[in-house]
N, C-alpha and C positions, 0 to 999 in steps of 0.2 A: 665762546668767541671772546677775543681780546681786543681792546681798543688800543691802537698804536698811532703815535704821532708820525707824520710823514712830512717831507719837504719836496715840493715840486721845483726842480731846477732844470736849466737847459743851457746847452752850448750852441749858440746860433740856431735855435729851434729844434735841436735834437734833444727832446725832453724825456726825462726819466723821473720816477717817483723814488725818492731816497729815504732809506730807513737807517737810523742810528742803532746798530746792533752791538754796541760795546758791552752793554749790560744784559740785554735780552735778545736772543736769536729769534728768527722767524722759522717755524717748523716746516712750512711748505712754500718756499719761495717761488717755485715754478708755478704752482697753483695760484699764488698771489699775483704773479705777473700777468697771467691770463685774465684773471678777474679784474684787476685794477687798471690794466692798459686800455680797456674798452672806453672809447671816447664818448659813447652815448649813454652808457649805464653805470659808469664809475668815474674815477678820477681822470683817467685818460693819459696815455703816454706811449713812448716807444718801448717801455719795459720798466723794470724796477732795478734799483741798485742798493745793495747792502753794504754798509760801512762797518767793518768789523775790526777787532783787535788783531794784531800781527806779532809774531815772534821775531820777524826779520826786518820789519819796517815800522813806520809811524802808524800805519793802518793797513787794512786789507780791503780790497774791493771785489765784490762779486756782482755780476750783472746778468739779468735774465731778460731775454727778448719778449716781445708781446705774445709769442706763441708758447712761452714757457721754457724754451731751450736756453741753455746757459752759454753766454759768449765768453771768449777768453780775454777780450780787451776792447775798450771803447775810448777813443781819444777825447771825445767831447765829455763823456761821463767822468773820466778821471780828473779833468780840470775842475769840474764841479765838486768832486770829492776834496780836492785840494782847498778850494774856497771854503767848503763846509768845515774842514778840519781847522783852518786858520780862524775863521770868523765865529764859529759856534762851539767848537771843541777846545778852543784856546791853545792850539798848537801854534804858537806865534813864531814860526820859523819861515824864512824866505825860501828855504830849500826843504822839501818834504818828500819822503819816500813812501810809495804805496805798492803793496804786494798785489799782484794779479795772477791769473792763470798763465799769463805770458811772461811771468817774471816780475821782479821789482822794478818799478819805473820811478825815475827822479823828476820832480816837478820844481820849476823855478817860478815863484810867485811874484808878480808885479803888483805891489800894494801901494795905496794912497789913502791916508787918513783912516787906516784900519780896515779899509775895504779892498778886497782883491779885485783888481780891474781886469787882469789877463794872466794867463798861465802858459809857460813854455814847458812842454813835456818831452823828455828824452825817450823816444819811442823804440830805441834800439836799432839794430841794423835790419835793413830790408832783406827778406829771404827771397832768393831768385831761383833756387833749385826746385823744379816742379814737385818732386816727391816729398819735399819738406813743406810745401805750401798747405795742403797737398793737392796735386793735380797729376793726371796719369800720362802727361805728354813725355815723349822720349828725349826731347831736346835738353841740352845742358842748361839753357836759360830759355824760358818760354816767352820770347819776344816776337810779336807780329805773327802769331800762329793762326793758320786758317782753320776755322771750324764752321759747322753749320748749326743753326738754331732757327726755329720758326720759319723754315723753308727759305732761309737767307744765308749767305756767306758772311762771316764776320772775321776780322783779324783782331786777335786779342793778345794782351800782354798780362802775364800772371805775376803777382807780387804777394808775398806774405808779410803782413804787418801785425802779427799776433792773431789776425784773422786772415783767411784766404780772400784774395781779391782778383777780379777779372776786369781789366781796363780796356775799354773800347773807345778809340778815337773816332769822333763823328763830326759832321759839318755843323750840326746844331742839336744839342741835347733835347731841346723843347719839341723837336719834330720826331723824336723817337718814342716808340711804345715801350716805355720803361717797365711797366708792369708785366707785359707779355714776354718781352725778351729777358728781363731780369729774372722772372720766375723760371723761364726755360733754362737759363744758365745755372740758377740755384739748384735745380734738380737734374742737371746733366750728369751723365755717367762719368765724364772726365773730371768732375769735381766730387770725389767720394764723400766729403764732409760738407757739401754745399759751398756756396761762394757769395760774396758781395760783388755786385757789378756796378762799375762806374762808367757812365757815358760822358766823355770828355771832349770839349772843344778847345782848340788852341786859340786864344784871343790875341796873343802877341808874345813878345819876349818875356818869359817868366810870368805869364798870366794865363790862367785856365778857367774855364767854366765847366761846371759838373752837375749832373744829377745822379742819384745813387739809389740802387735797390739793395736793401740789406736782408740777408738771409734771416728768416724768423720774424722780421718786422715789416717787410715791404718797403715801399719808397718812403724815405725820411727826408727832412729838410736839410740834414747835414750828416756827415760821417767823417770823424777825425781820421781813423785808420784808412778810410777810403781816399781822403784828400792826400794823405801821405803816399798811398799806392799810386794815385794819379800823377803826383809830382815825380816819383821815382820813374814811372813808365815814360813820362815826358822827357826826362833826362836821358833815358836809355834810347829814345827815338831821336834825340838831338833837338827837341823842341824847346827845351829849357836848359839852363845852365846848372851844373853841379856846384854846390857850396854857395848858392845864391838864394835870396829870398824869393820864393815862388808864391804868388797870390792865387788861391783857389777860390773862385766865386761859386758858392752853393746857393740853393734856394733860400736858406735861412741867414746867410751872411758870408763873410770872408774869413778864411783861415790862411795863415802864412806858414809855409813849409820850407825847411832847409834840408837838403839831402847832401850829406858829406860822407867821407870815408869812415868816419867814426860812428855815424848813425843818422837817423832821421829825426828832426826836431820840429815839433808842432806848436804853434802859438795861436791862441785865440781867447775870447772872453768866456766867462762863466757867470750865470745869473740865477738868483733866487726869483721864482715866480710867485709862489705863495706857500703856506704851510697849513696843515690841518690835522684832523684825526679821522681814522677809518677803522671799521671793525674787521678783524681777520678771524 
């Protein structure tokens, strides 16, 4: 067994256990994610994140969900990676590039007194073609598609933001059985690689409330890619404006999303919670 230093960080409550792997890799990250994510018998978190060297960017991020599955992208986690690189790794740049399984993402850091207060992430363009999300629907764009789950009819909108997302507009997310319905969509045959499900309420012009079920982790306090998907879906439905600041209120806090022709931009805070050592 090896003793490794870790950093507990979160983006509005979406918490991961971060390991600096620039010098020393972790041999079994999937196993470590399962063990360490347990909130009763270990550190606890929504998964683990490895910060690694990259040949194409300032660093590379790999993230593993609480069930050990590897995710392609996490909007909250990548903001924390930017904060770590700036404050602890000494990469003192306001603009940082991070390699992910969904490509290289560019981060704009808002810093004050040497502390990164918030980060804006260029999340890339939203994917709307079902087969690229992936989803098995035949529509050219899967907007307001009627499906059945848990013996109920739902109208869903599918968006790819590095991860597959299923957005459901509801009258009140707090009245939805997020675990039951979210799990049903995660394992539905029309999402061959699983899906994150967002239950979204329109609060007003450019203002949304959301709860989220993440594949591999269950309900989390926040999901950056999910907030982006919700904002994109709201624009497609005419609930919000394109190229405007859209506030998405999650259980852990508020994220600001801007959906433009050039891409989707996510802004939010990143925080250190604590650091320690653990045996792997």
